[in-house]
PDB file with one MODEL, atoms N, CA, C and O in Angstrom:
MODEL        1
ATOM      1  N   MET A   1     -10.496   4.730  68.638  1.00  0.00           N
ATOM      2  CA  MET A   1      -9.462   4.270  69.627  1.00  0.00           C
ATOM      3  C   MET A   1      -9.544   2.891  69.570  1.00  0.00           C
ATOM      4  O   MET A   1      -8.461   2.434  69.937  1.00  0.00           O
ATOM      5  N   ALA A   2     -10.262   2.088  69.303  1.00  0.00           N
ATOM      6  CA  ALA A   2     -10.553   0.514  69.512  1.00  0.00           C
ATOM      7  C   ALA A   2      -9.377  -0.145  68.417  1.00  0.00           C
ATOM      8  O   ALA A   2      -8.756  -1.188  68.624  1.00  0.00           O
ATOM      9  N   ALA A   3      -9.259   0.629  67.358  1.00  0.00           N
ATOM     10  CA  ALA A   3      -8.354   0.129  66.613  1.00  0.00           C
ATOM     11  C   ALA A   3      -7.015   0.285  66.807  1.00  0.00           C
ATOM     12  O   ALA A   3      -6.154  -0.467  66.349  1.00  0.00           O
ATOM     13  N   VAL A   4      -6.784   1.465  67.628  1.00  0.00           N
ATOM     14  CA  VAL A   4      -5.310   1.773  68.132  1.00  0.00           C
ATOM     15  C   VAL A   4      -5.025   0.937  69.242  1.00  0.00           C
ATOM     16  O   VAL A   4      -3.850   0.793  69.581  1.00  0.00           O
ATOM     17  N   GLY A   5      -6.214   0.196  70.037  1.00  0.00           N
ATOM     18  CA  GLY A   5      -6.393  -0.588  70.766  1.00  0.00           C
ATOM     19  C   GLY A   5      -5.657  -1.862  70.215  1.00  0.00           C
ATOM     20  O   GLY A   5      -4.596  -2.348  70.606  1.00  0.00           O
ATOM     21  N   ALA A   6      -6.361  -2.212  69.367  1.00  0.00           N
ATOM     22  CA  ALA A   6      -5.819  -3.467  68.522  1.00  0.00           C
ATOM     23  C   ALA A   6      -4.755  -3.538  68.193  1.00  0.00           C
ATOM     24  O   ALA A   6      -4.074  -4.479  68.602  1.00  0.00           O
ATOM     25  N   PHE A   7      -4.237  -2.619  67.374  1.00  0.00           N
ATOM     26  CA  PHE A   7      -2.752  -2.219  67.028  1.00  0.00           C
ATOM     27  C   PHE A   7      -1.852  -2.982  68.327  1.00  0.00           C
ATOM     28  O   PHE A   7      -1.112  -3.961  68.423  1.00  0.00           O
ATOM     29  N   ASN A   8      -2.383  -1.923  69.243  1.00  0.00           N
ATOM     30  CA  ASN A   8      -1.455  -2.008  70.293  1.00  0.00           C
ATOM     31  C   ASN A   8      -0.926  -3.550  70.992  1.00  0.00           C
ATOM     32  O   ASN A   8       0.148  -3.858  71.509  1.00  0.00           O
ATOM     33  N   THR A   9      -2.498  -4.533  70.694  1.00  0.00           N
ATOM     34  CA  THR A   9      -2.316  -5.607  71.260  1.00  0.00           C
ATOM     35  C   THR A   9      -1.698  -6.616  70.389  1.00  0.00           C
ATOM     36  O   THR A   9      -1.225  -7.619  70.924  1.00  0.00           O
ATOM     37  N   ALA A  10      -1.637  -6.461  68.967  1.00  0.00           N
ATOM     38  CA  ALA A  10      -1.239  -6.838  68.118  1.00  0.00           C
ATOM     39  C   ALA A  10       0.551  -6.889  68.339  1.00  0.00           C
ATOM     40  O   ALA A  10       1.342  -7.829  68.257  1.00  0.00           O
ATOM     41  N   VAL A  11       0.687  -5.846  68.561  1.00  0.00           N
ATOM     42  CA  VAL A  11       2.279  -5.583  68.720  1.00  0.00           C
ATOM     43  C   VAL A  11       2.837  -6.442  69.565  1.00  0.00           C
ATOM     44  O   VAL A  11       3.531  -7.365  69.139  1.00  0.00           O
ATOM     45  N   GLN A  12       2.611  -6.259  70.865  1.00  0.00           N
ATOM     46  CA  GLN A  12       2.664  -6.613  72.474  1.00  0.00           C
ATOM     47  C   GLN A  12       2.577  -8.394  72.066  1.00  0.00           C
ATOM     48  O   GLN A  12       3.636  -9.012  71.954  1.00  0.00           O
ATOM     49  N   GLU A  13       1.732  -8.842  71.941  1.00  0.00           N
ATOM     50  CA  GLU A  13       1.142 -10.298  71.402  1.00  0.00           C
ATOM     51  C   GLU A  13       2.777 -10.682  70.324  1.00  0.00           C
ATOM     52  O   GLU A  13       3.430 -11.716  70.465  1.00  0.00           O
ATOM     53  N   ALA A  14       2.987  -9.995  69.707  1.00  0.00           N
ATOM     54  CA  ALA A  14       4.261 -10.350  68.530  1.00  0.00           C
ATOM     55  C   ALA A  14       5.460 -10.030  68.948  1.00  0.00           C
ATOM     56  O   ALA A  14       6.397  -9.981  68.151  1.00  0.00           O
ATOM     57  N   GLY A  15       5.614  -9.762  70.268  1.00  0.00           N
ATOM     58  CA  GLY A  15       6.856  -9.369  70.985  1.00  0.00           C
ATOM     59  C   GLY A  15       7.678  -8.223  70.215  1.00  0.00           C
ATOM     60  O   GLY A  15       8.903  -8.195  70.098  1.00  0.00           O
ATOM     61  N   ALA A  16       6.870  -7.393  69.771  1.00  0.00           N
ATOM     62  CA  ALA A  16       7.602  -6.405  69.044  1.00  0.00           C
ATOM     63  C   ALA A  16       7.670  -5.140  69.802  1.00  0.00           C
ATOM     64  O   ALA A  16       8.389  -4.196  69.478  1.00  0.00           O
ATOM     65  N   PHE A  17       6.836  -5.169  70.894  1.00  0.00           N
ATOM     66  CA  PHE A  17       6.670  -3.815  71.437  1.00  0.00           C
ATOM     67  C   PHE A  17       7.935  -3.126  72.303  1.00  0.00           C
ATOM     68  O   PHE A  17       8.746  -3.952  72.723  1.00  0.00           O
ATOM     69  N   VAL A  18       8.109  -2.221  72.509  1.00  0.00           N
ATOM     70  CA  VAL A  18       9.335  -1.817  73.096  1.00  0.00           C
ATOM     71  C   VAL A  18       8.728  -0.525  74.176  1.00  0.00           C
ATOM     72  O   VAL A  18       8.782  -0.876  75.354  1.00  0.00           O
ATOM     73  N   MET A  19       8.386   0.342  74.043  1.00  0.00           N
ATOM     74  CA  MET A  19       7.577   1.367  74.380  1.00  0.00           C
ATOM     75  C   MET A  19       6.686   2.060  73.618  1.00  0.00           C
ATOM     76  O   MET A  19       6.524   1.722  72.445  1.00  0.00           O
ATOM     77  N   ALA A  20       5.975   3.134  74.169  1.00  0.00           N
ATOM     78  CA  ALA A  20       4.899   3.709  73.281  1.00  0.00           C
ATOM     79  C   ALA A  20       4.241   5.195  74.187  1.00  0.00           C
ATOM     80  O   ALA A  20       4.219   5.072  75.412  1.00  0.00           O
ATOM     81  N   GLY A  21       3.881   6.136  73.773  1.00  0.00           N
ATOM     82  CA  GLY A  21       3.590   7.439  74.548  1.00  0.00           C
ATOM     83  C   GLY A  21       2.839   8.391  73.538  1.00  0.00           C
ATOM     84  O   GLY A  21       3.043   8.647  72.352  1.00  0.00           O
ATOM     85  N   GLY A  22       2.146   8.705  74.206  1.00  0.00           N
ATOM     86  CA  GLY A  22       1.273  10.169  73.326  1.00  0.00           C
ATOM     87  C   GLY A  22       2.056  11.464  74.020  1.00  0.00           C
ATOM     88  O   GLY A  22       2.622  11.500  75.112  1.00  0.00           O
ATOM     89  N   LEU A  23       1.916  12.424  73.114  1.00  0.00           N
ATOM     90  CA  LEU A  23       2.746  13.738  73.807  1.00  0.00           C
ATOM     91  C   LEU A  23       1.678  14.721  73.949  1.00  0.00           C
ATOM     92  O   LEU A  23       0.647  14.548  73.300  1.00  0.00           O
ATOM     93  N   GLN A  24       1.799  15.760  74.741  1.00  0.00           N
ATOM     94  CA  GLN A  24       1.034  16.965  74.817  1.00  0.00           C
ATOM     95  C   GLN A  24       1.145  18.085  73.387  1.00  0.00           C
ATOM     96  O   GLN A  24       2.082  17.863  72.621  1.00  0.00           O
ATOM     97  N   PRO A  25       0.702  18.634  73.231  1.00  0.00           N
ATOM     98  CA  PRO A  25       0.537  19.587  72.155  1.00  0.00           C
ATOM     99  C   PRO A  25       1.784  20.570  72.490  1.00  0.00           C
ATOM    100  O   PRO A  25       2.253  20.933  73.569  1.00  0.00           O
ATOM    101  N   PRO A  26       2.153  20.873  71.091  1.00  0.00           N
ATOM    102  CA  PRO A  26       3.583  21.575  71.265  1.00  0.00           C
ATOM    103  C   PRO A  26       2.996  22.924  71.745  1.00  0.00           C
ATOM    104  O   PRO A  26       3.967  23.595  72.094  1.00  0.00           O
ATOM    105  N   SER A  27       2.020  23.533  71.899  1.00  0.00           N
ATOM    106  CA  SER A  27       1.949  24.505  72.891  1.00  0.00           C
ATOM    107  C   SER A  27       2.059  24.542  74.249  1.00  0.00           C
ATOM    108  O   SER A  27       1.850  25.569  74.895  1.00  0.00           O
ATOM    109  N   SER A  28       2.380  23.463  74.744  1.00  0.00           N
ATOM    110  CA  SER A  28       2.715  22.782  76.271  1.00  0.00           C
ATOM    111  C   SER A  28       4.396  23.026  76.271  1.00  0.00           C
ATOM    112  O   SER A  28       4.894  23.119  77.393  1.00  0.00           O
ATOM    113  N   ALA A  29       5.172  23.121  75.287  1.00  0.00           N
ATOM    114  CA  ALA A  29       6.300  22.854  75.127  1.00  0.00           C
ATOM    115  C   ALA A  29       7.195  24.024  75.624  1.00  0.00           C
ATOM    116  O   ALA A  29       6.822  25.188  75.471  1.00  0.00           O
ATOM    117  N   THR A  30       8.536  23.671  76.301  1.00  0.00           N
ATOM    118  CA  THR A  30       9.413  24.654  76.618  1.00  0.00           C
ATOM    119  C   THR A  30      10.517  24.659  76.019  1.00  0.00           C
ATOM    120  O   THR A  30      10.912  23.504  76.174  1.00  0.00           O
ATOM    121  N   THR A  31      11.537  25.387  75.237  1.00  0.00           N
ATOM    122  CA  THR A  31      12.807  25.144  74.492  1.00  0.00           C
ATOM    123  C   THR A  31      14.012  25.355  75.188  1.00  0.00           C
ATOM    124  O   THR A  31      14.289  26.498  75.551  1.00  0.00           O
ATOM    125  N   VAL A  32      14.726  24.463  75.412  1.00  0.00           N
ATOM    126  CA  VAL A  32      15.691  24.894  76.450  1.00  0.00           C
ATOM    127  C   VAL A  32      17.277  24.649  75.532  1.00  0.00           C
ATOM    128  O   VAL A  32      17.649  23.689  74.858  1.00  0.00           O
ATOM    129  N   ASP A  33      17.837  25.728  75.800  1.00  0.00           N
ATOM    130  CA  ASP A  33      19.078  26.034  74.840  1.00  0.00           C
ATOM    131  C   ASP A  33      20.331  26.275  75.471  1.00  0.00           C
ATOM    132  O   ASP A  33      20.769  27.425  75.495  1.00  0.00           O
ATOM    133  N   TYR A  34      21.095  25.136  76.092  1.00  0.00           N
ATOM    134  CA  TYR A  34      22.193  25.399  76.885  1.00  0.00           C
ATOM    135  C   TYR A  34      23.534  25.467  75.708  1.00  0.00           C
ATOM    136  O   TYR A  34      24.610  25.083  76.166  1.00  0.00           O
ATOM    137  N   SER A  35      23.534  25.843  74.501  1.00  0.00           N
ATOM    138  CA  SER A  35      24.767  25.970  73.973  1.00  0.00           C
ATOM    139  C   SER A  35      25.997  26.830  73.681  1.00  0.00           C
ATOM    140  O   SER A  35      26.933  26.802  72.882  1.00  0.00           O
ATOM    141  N   GLY A  36      25.484  27.780  74.906  1.00  0.00           N
ATOM    142  CA  GLY A  36      26.326  28.995  75.024  1.00  0.00           C
ATOM    143  C   GLY A  36      26.623  28.798  76.159  1.00  0.00           C
ATOM    144  O   GLY A  36      26.658  27.754  76.811  1.00  0.00           O
ATOM    145  N   ASP A  37      26.952  30.312  76.538  1.00  0.00           N
ATOM    146  CA  ASP A  37      27.443  30.620  78.154  1.00  0.00           C
ATOM    147  C   ASP A  37      26.354  30.193  79.144  1.00  0.00           C
ATOM    148  O   ASP A  37      26.617  29.708  80.244  1.00  0.00           O
ATOM    149  N   SER A  38      25.260  30.379  78.738  1.00  0.00           N
ATOM    150  CA  SER A  38      24.168  30.317  79.836  1.00  0.00           C
ATOM    151  C   SER A  38      23.032  29.674  79.335  1.00  0.00           C
ATOM    152  O   SER A  38      23.140  29.436  78.132  1.00  0.00           O
ATOM    153  N   THR A  39      21.559  29.163  80.045  1.00  0.00           N
ATOM    154  CA  THR A  39      20.813  28.234  79.643  1.00  0.00           C
ATOM    155  C   THR A  39      19.608  29.570  79.245  1.00  0.00           C
ATOM    156  O   THR A  39      19.260  30.607  79.810  1.00  0.00           O
ATOM    157  N   VAL A  40      19.287  28.953  78.120  1.00  0.00           N
ATOM    158  CA  VAL A  40      17.858  30.020  78.064  1.00  0.00           C
ATOM    159  C   VAL A  40      16.479  29.520  77.807  1.00  0.00           C
ATOM    160  O   VAL A  40      16.173  29.466  76.616  1.00  0.00           O
ATOM    161  N   LEU A  41      15.769  29.221  78.491  1.00  0.00           N
ATOM    162  CA  LEU A  41      14.411  28.594  78.453  1.00  0.00           C
ATOM    163  C   LEU A  41      13.472  29.558  77.374  1.00  0.00           C
ATOM    164  O   LEU A  41      13.651  30.775  77.349  1.00  0.00           O
ATOM    165  N   THR A  42      12.773  29.100  76.765  1.00  0.00           N
ATOM    166  CA  THR A  42      11.743  29.887  75.828  1.00  0.00           C
ATOM    167  C   THR A  42      10.700  28.817  75.837  1.00  0.00           C
ATOM    168  O   THR A  42      10.783  27.600  75.668  1.00  0.00           O
ATOM    169  N   PRO A  43       9.574  29.712  76.112  1.00  0.00           N
ATOM    170  CA  PRO A  43       7.935  28.692  76.472  1.00  0.00           C
ATOM    171  C   PRO A  43       7.705  28.582  74.794  1.00  0.00           C
ATOM    172  O   PRO A  43       7.974  29.512  74.034  1.00  0.00           O
ATOM    173  N   GLY A  44       7.214  27.407  74.400  1.00  0.00           N
ATOM    174  CA  GLY A  44       6.813  27.148  73.225  1.00  0.00           C
ATOM    175  C   GLY A  44       7.596  25.893  72.563  1.00  0.00           C
ATOM    176  O   GLY A  44       8.372  25.227  73.248  1.00  0.00           O
ATOM    177  N   PRO A  45       7.384  25.636  71.351  1.00  0.00           N
ATOM    178  CA  PRO A  45       8.082  24.734  70.882  1.00  0.00           C
ATOM    179  C   PRO A  45       9.259  24.923  70.043  1.00  0.00           C
ATOM    180  O   PRO A  45       9.436  26.084  69.674  1.00  0.00           O
ATOM    181  N   PHE A  46      10.359  23.792  69.541  1.00  0.00           N
ATOM    182  CA  PHE A  46      11.379  24.608  69.094  1.00  0.00           C
ATOM    183  C   PHE A  46      11.484  25.154  67.529  1.00  0.00           C
ATOM    184  O   PHE A  46      12.249  25.970  67.016  1.00  0.00           O
ATOM    185  N   VAL A  47      10.394  24.362  66.985  1.00  0.00           N
ATOM    186  CA  VAL A  47       9.838  24.771  65.549  1.00  0.00           C
ATOM    187  C   VAL A  47       8.314  25.165  65.429  1.00  0.00           C
ATOM    188  O   VAL A  47       7.398  24.461  65.856  1.00  0.00           O
ATOM    189  N   GLU A  48       8.183  26.202  64.888  1.00  0.00           N
ATOM    190  CA  GLU A  48       6.327  26.251  64.766  1.00  0.00           C
ATOM    191  C   GLU A  48       6.025  25.295  63.134  1.00  0.00           C
ATOM    192  O   GLU A  48       6.556  25.367  62.026  1.00  0.00           O
ATOM    193  N   ALA A  49       5.340  24.767  63.487  1.00  0.00           N
ATOM    194  CA  ALA A  49       4.903  23.704  62.262  1.00  0.00           C
ATOM    195  C   ALA A  49       2.961  23.770  62.411  1.00  0.00           C
ATOM    196  O   ALA A  49       2.203  23.962  63.362  1.00  0.00           O
ATOM    197  N   ASP A  50       2.773  23.525  61.067  1.00  0.00           N
ATOM    198  CA  ASP A  50       1.099  22.919  61.059  1.00  0.00           C
ATOM    199  C   ASP A  50       1.107  21.748  61.175  1.00  0.00           C
ATOM    200  O   ASP A  50      -0.059  21.449  60.916  1.00  0.00           O
ATOM    201  N   GLU A  51       1.745  20.657  61.438  1.00  0.00           N
ATOM    202  CA  GLU A  51       1.528  19.494  61.863  1.00  0.00           C
ATOM    203  C   GLU A  51       2.859  19.295  62.630  1.00  0.00           C
ATOM    204  O   GLU A  51       3.922  19.909  62.540  1.00  0.00           O
ATOM    205  N   TYR A  52       2.438  18.129  63.507  1.00  0.00           N
ATOM    206  CA  TYR A  52       3.506  17.931  64.654  1.00  0.00           C
ATOM    207  C   TYR A  52       3.231  16.545  65.144  1.00  0.00           C
ATOM    208  O   TYR A  52       2.187  15.952  64.874  1.00  0.00           O
ATOM    209  N   LEU A  53       4.169  16.058  65.852  1.00  0.00           N
ATOM    210  CA  LEU A  53       4.221  14.501  66.355  1.00  0.00           C
ATOM    211  C   LEU A  53       3.335  14.570  67.619  1.00  0.00           C
ATOM    212  O   LEU A  53       3.508  15.410  68.502  1.00  0.00           O
ATOM    213  N   GLY A  54       2.279  13.529  67.640  1.00  0.00           N
ATOM    214  CA  GLY A  54       1.431  13.095  68.512  1.00  0.00           C
ATOM    215  C   GLY A  54       1.747  11.995  69.613  1.00  0.00           C
ATOM    216  O   GLY A  54       1.099  11.860  70.651  1.00  0.00           O
ATOM    217  N   GLY A  55       2.588  11.406  69.320  1.00  0.00           N
ATOM    218  CA  GLY A  55       2.869  10.407  70.112  1.00  0.00           C
ATOM    219  C   GLY A  55       3.827   9.645  69.152  1.00  0.00           C
ATOM    220  O   GLY A  55       4.118   9.946  67.994  1.00  0.00           O
ATOM    221  N   PHE A  56       4.267   8.551  69.926  1.00  0.00           N
ATOM    222  CA  PHE A  56       5.229   7.421  69.297  1.00  0.00           C
ATOM    223  C   PHE A  56       4.980   6.036  69.840  1.00  0.00           C
ATOM    224  O   PHE A  56       4.618   5.833  70.999  1.00  0.00           O
ATOM    225  N   TRP A  57       5.243   4.866  68.723  1.00  0.00           N
ATOM    226  CA  TRP A  57       5.799   3.820  69.280  1.00  0.00           C
ATOM    227  C   TRP A  57       7.228   3.325  68.833  1.00  0.00           C
ATOM    228  O   TRP A  57       7.667   3.583  67.713  1.00  0.00           O
ATOM    229  N   ILE A  58       7.911   2.614  69.750  1.00  0.00           N
ATOM    230  CA  ILE A  58       9.047   2.010  69.569  1.00  0.00           C
ATOM    231  C   ILE A  58       9.261   0.522  69.462  1.00  0.00           C
ATOM    232  O   ILE A  58       9.423  -0.217  70.433  1.00  0.00           O
ATOM    233  N   ILE A  59       9.249   0.145  68.200  1.00  0.00           N
ATOM    234  CA  ILE A  59       9.201  -0.983  67.887  1.00  0.00           C
ATOM    235  C   ILE A  59      10.276  -2.236  67.566  1.00  0.00           C
ATOM    236  O   ILE A  59      10.800  -2.128  66.458  1.00  0.00           O
ATOM    237  N   GLU A  60      10.587  -3.113  68.155  1.00  0.00           N
ATOM    238  CA  GLU A  60      11.648  -4.042  67.697  1.00  0.00           C
ATOM    239  C   GLU A  60      11.109  -4.786  66.101  1.00  0.00           C
ATOM    240  O   GLU A  60       9.976  -5.267  66.067  1.00  0.00           O
ATOM    241  N   ALA A  61      11.795  -4.821  65.120  1.00  0.00           N
ATOM    242  CA  ALA A  61      11.875  -4.793  63.750  1.00  0.00           C
ATOM    243  C   ALA A  61      12.992  -5.681  63.426  1.00  0.00           C
ATOM    244  O   ALA A  61      14.087  -5.176  63.671  1.00  0.00           O
ATOM    245  N   GLU A  62      13.020  -6.982  62.894  1.00  0.00           N
ATOM    246  CA  GLU A  62      14.245  -7.353  62.125  1.00  0.00           C
ATOM    247  C   GLU A  62      14.812  -6.600  61.396  1.00  0.00           C
ATOM    248  O   GLU A  62      15.998  -6.292  61.512  1.00  0.00           O
ATOM    249  N   ASN A  63      13.675  -5.999  60.123  1.00  0.00           N
ATOM    250  CA  ASN A  63      14.383  -5.360  59.277  1.00  0.00           C
ATOM    251  C   ASN A  63      13.191  -4.157  58.330  1.00  0.00           C
ATOM    252  O   ASN A  63      11.978  -4.115  58.531  1.00  0.00           O
ATOM    253  N   ASP A  64      13.742  -3.529  57.600  1.00  0.00           N
ATOM    254  CA  ASP A  64      12.777  -2.625  57.299  1.00  0.00           C
ATOM    255  C   ASP A  64      11.561  -2.675  56.563  1.00  0.00           C
ATOM    256  O   ASP A  64      10.726  -1.771  56.543  1.00  0.00           O
ATOM    257  N   ASP A  65      11.472  -3.967  55.842  1.00  0.00           N
ATOM    258  CA  ASP A  65      10.394  -4.699  55.393  1.00  0.00           C
ATOM    259  C   ASP A  65       9.267  -4.922  56.589  1.00  0.00           C
ATOM    260  O   ASP A  65       8.096  -4.650  56.325  1.00  0.00           O
ATOM    261  N   VAL A  66       9.571  -5.345  57.716  1.00  0.00           N
ATOM    262  CA  VAL A  66       8.782  -6.101  59.075  1.00  0.00           C
ATOM    263  C   VAL A  66       8.071  -4.610  59.842  1.00  0.00           C
ATOM    264  O   VAL A  66       6.965  -4.546  60.378  1.00  0.00           O
ATOM    265  N   ALA A  67       9.219  -3.342  59.673  1.00  0.00           N
ATOM    266  CA  ALA A  67       8.720  -2.424  60.528  1.00  0.00           C
ATOM    267  C   ALA A  67       7.735  -1.363  59.585  1.00  0.00           C
ATOM    268  O   ALA A  67       6.937  -0.560  60.069  1.00  0.00           O
ATOM    269  N   PHE A  68       8.031  -1.596  57.926  1.00  0.00           N
ATOM    270  CA  PHE A  68       6.770  -0.760  57.332  1.00  0.00           C
ATOM    271  C   PHE A  68       5.805  -1.689  57.553  1.00  0.00           C
ATOM    272  O   PHE A  68       4.821  -1.123  58.029  1.00  0.00           O
ATOM    273  N   GLU A  69       5.608  -3.047  57.404  1.00  0.00           N
ATOM    274  CA  GLU A  69       4.388  -3.522  57.911  1.00  0.00           C
ATOM    275  C   GLU A  69       3.744  -2.935  59.033  1.00  0.00           C
ATOM    276  O   GLU A  69       2.623  -2.429  58.982  1.00  0.00           O
ATOM    277  N   TRP A  70       4.565  -3.015  60.198  1.00  0.00           N
ATOM    278  CA  TRP A  70       4.104  -2.783  61.454  1.00  0.00           C
ATOM    279  C   TRP A  70       3.163  -0.829  61.158  1.00  0.00           C
ATOM    280  O   TRP A  70       2.115  -0.396  61.638  1.00  0.00           O
ATOM    281  N   ALA A  71       3.937  -0.324  60.420  1.00  0.00           N
ATOM    282  CA  ALA A  71       3.773   1.309  60.215  1.00  0.00           C
ATOM    283  C   ALA A  71       2.493   1.151  59.386  1.00  0.00           C
ATOM    284  O   ALA A  71       1.548   1.894  59.652  1.00  0.00           O
ATOM    285  N   LYS A  72       2.359   0.064  58.209  1.00  0.00           N
ATOM    286  CA  LYS A  72       1.091   0.183  57.538  1.00  0.00           C
ATOM    287  C   LYS A  72      -0.079   0.120  58.485  1.00  0.00           C
ATOM    288  O   LYS A  72      -1.106   0.799  58.486  1.00  0.00           O
ATOM    289  N   GLN A  73       0.262  -0.728  59.190  1.00  0.00           N
ATOM    290  CA  GLN A  73      -1.064  -1.189  60.404  1.00  0.00           C
ATOM    291  C   GLN A  73      -1.173   0.115  61.495  1.00  0.00           C
ATOM    292  O   GLN A  73      -2.349   0.318  61.798  1.00  0.00           O
ATOM    293  N   ALA A  74      -0.408   0.855  62.020  1.00  0.00           N
ATOM    294  CA  ALA A  74      -0.622   1.659  62.453  1.00  0.00           C
ATOM    295  C   ALA A  74      -1.166   2.791  61.724  1.00  0.00           C
ATOM    296  O   ALA A  74      -1.967   3.496  62.337  1.00  0.00           O
ATOM    297  N   SER A  75      -0.915   3.051  60.688  1.00  0.00           N
ATOM    298  CA  SER A  75      -1.251   4.431  59.983  1.00  0.00           C
ATOM    299  C   SER A  75      -2.747   3.793  59.724  1.00  0.00           C
ATOM    300  O   SER A  75      -3.620   4.655  59.817  1.00  0.00           O
ATOM    301  N   ARG A  76      -3.166   2.662  59.464  1.00  0.00           N
ATOM    302  CA  ARG A  76      -4.641   2.524  59.371  1.00  0.00           C
ATOM    303  C   ARG A  76      -5.407   2.498  60.754  1.00  0.00           C
ATOM    304  O   ARG A  76      -6.597   2.801  60.830  1.00  0.00           O
ATOM    305  N   ALA A  77      -4.679   2.131  61.793  1.00  0.00           N
ATOM    306  CA  ALA A  77      -5.615   2.272  63.072  1.00  0.00           C
ATOM    307  C   ALA A  77      -5.788   3.303  63.568  1.00  0.00           C
ATOM    308  O   ALA A  77      -6.610   3.450  64.473  1.00  0.00           O
ATOM    309  N   LEU A  78      -4.844   4.545  62.960  1.00  0.00           N
ATOM    310  CA  LEU A  78      -4.689   5.702  63.464  1.00  0.00           C
ATOM    311  C   LEU A  78      -5.361   6.895  62.291  1.00  0.00           C
ATOM    312  O   LEU A  78      -5.515   8.111  62.400  1.00  0.00           O
ATOM    313  N   ARG A  79      -5.669   5.934  61.152  1.00  0.00           N
ATOM    314  CA  ARG A  79      -6.502   6.809  60.037  1.00  0.00           C
ATOM    315  C   ARG A  79      -5.631   8.475  59.808  1.00  0.00           C
ATOM    316  O   ARG A  79      -6.055   9.630  59.761  1.00  0.00           O
ATOM    317  N   SER A  80      -4.257   7.865  59.707  1.00  0.00           N
ATOM    318  CA  SER A  80      -3.275   9.191  59.682  1.00  0.00           C
ATOM    319  C   SER A  80      -1.826   8.759  59.287  1.00  0.00           C
ATOM    320  O   SER A  80      -1.332   7.706  59.690  1.00  0.00           O
ATOM    321  N   ARG A  81      -1.164   9.661  58.454  1.00  0.00           N
ATOM    322  CA  ARG A  81      -0.214   9.203  57.984  1.00  0.00           C
ATOM    323  C   ARG A  81       1.014   9.171  59.354  1.00  0.00           C
ATOM    324  O   ARG A  81       0.881   9.768  60.423  1.00  0.00           O
ATOM    325  N   ILE A  82       2.175   8.312  58.950  1.00  0.00           N
ATOM    326  CA  ILE A  82       3.084   8.318  60.196  1.00  0.00           C
ATOM    327  C   ILE A  82       4.096   8.191  59.589  1.00  0.00           C
ATOM    328  O   ILE A  82       4.178   7.779  58.432  1.00  0.00           O
ATOM    329  N   GLU A  83       5.446   8.699  60.648  1.00  0.00           N
ATOM    330  CA  GLU A  83       6.664   8.599  60.192  1.00  0.00           C
ATOM    331  C   GLU A  83       7.528   7.118  60.480  1.00  0.00           C
ATOM    332  O   GLU A  83       7.318   6.546  61.549  1.00  0.00           O
ATOM    333  N   VAL A  84       8.165   6.729  59.832  1.00  0.00           N
ATOM    334  CA  VAL A  84       9.236   5.477  60.268  1.00  0.00           C
ATOM    335  C   VAL A  84      10.820   6.207  60.424  1.00  0.00           C
ATOM    336  O   VAL A  84      11.494   6.670  59.503  1.00  0.00           O
ATOM    337  N   ARG A  85      11.140   6.153  61.752  1.00  0.00           N
ATOM    338  CA  ARG A  85      12.656   6.019  61.478  1.00  0.00           C
ATOM    339  C   ARG A  85      13.272   4.886  62.696  1.00  0.00           C
ATOM    340  O   ARG A  85      12.667   4.370  63.636  1.00  0.00           O
ATOM    341  N   ALA A  86      14.592   4.750  62.301  1.00  0.00           N
ATOM    342  CA  ALA A  86      15.498   3.900  63.036  1.00  0.00           C
ATOM    343  C   ALA A  86      16.132   4.934  64.399  1.00  0.00           C
ATOM    344  O   ALA A  86      16.384   6.138  64.415  1.00  0.00           O
ATOM    345  N   LEU A  87      16.262   3.755  65.601  1.00  0.00           N
ATOM    346  CA  LEU A  87      17.060   4.849  66.333  1.00  0.00           C
ATOM    347  C   LEU A  87      18.379   4.530  66.045  1.00  0.00           C
ATOM    348  O   LEU A  87      18.774   3.565  65.390  1.00  0.00           O
ATOM    349  N   GLN A  88      19.230   5.654  66.731  1.00  0.00           N
ATOM    350  CA  GLN A  88      20.684   5.757  66.389  1.00  0.00           C
ATOM    351  C   GLN A  88      21.393   4.568  67.118  1.00  0.00           C
ATOM    352  O   GLN A  88      21.078   4.112  68.217  1.00  0.00           O
ATOM    353  N   GLU A  89      22.263   4.210  66.420  1.00  0.00           N
ATOM    354  CA  GLU A  89      22.695   2.858  67.164  1.00  0.00           C
ATOM    355  C   GLU A  89      24.177   3.491  67.875  1.00  0.00           C
ATOM    356  O   GLU A  89      24.944   4.356  67.452  1.00  0.00           O
ATOM    357  N   GLU A  90      24.211   2.538  69.319  1.00  0.00           N
ATOM    358  CA  GLU A  90      25.228   3.384  70.110  1.00  0.00           C
ATOM    359  C   GLU A  90      26.597   3.180  69.040  1.00  0.00           C
ATOM    360  O   GLU A  90      26.670   2.429  68.067  1.00  0.00           O
ATOM    361  N   PRO A  91      27.881   4.346  69.713  1.00  0.00           N
ATOM    362  CA  PRO A  91      29.030   4.492  69.037  1.00  0.00           C
ATOM    363  C   PRO A  91      29.501   3.270  69.062  1.00  0.00           C
ATOM    364  O   PRO A  91      29.371   2.653  70.119  1.00  0.00           O
ATOM    365  N   GLY A  92      30.056   2.718  68.105  1.00  0.00           N
ATOM    366  CA  GLY A  92      31.253   1.578  67.968  1.00  0.00           C
ATOM    367  C   GLY A  92      30.117   0.387  67.527  1.00  0.00           C
ATOM    368  O   GLY A  92      30.427  -0.252  66.522  1.00  0.00           O
ATOM    369  N   ALA A  93      29.022   0.084  68.086  1.00  0.00           N
ATOM    370  CA  ALA A  93      28.129  -0.852  67.548  1.00  0.00           C
ATOM    371  C   ALA A  93      28.179  -1.391  66.125  1.00  0.00           C
ATOM    372  O   ALA A  93      27.346  -2.214  65.747  1.00  0.00           O
TER     373      ALA A  93
ENDMDL
END
């Protein structure tokens, strides 16, 4: 956890930090479906999977190369694989 704390500090000091958070395990999830005429609440995750997202960072990066550099540091700190995705842009942006 010290390595993750050091990563968080580096991201904040660089001014790239937007937000971060850990997530409870999928077993605590409830899936909500209101795509039809009524709402259906189903205990459990949307998708059953062996691997799942345990948390996230939202980091502001000027380009993919910068984002990947932060991702390398995060992966090293966590000693785990991570996934990099961009946020969707606002419509018309």
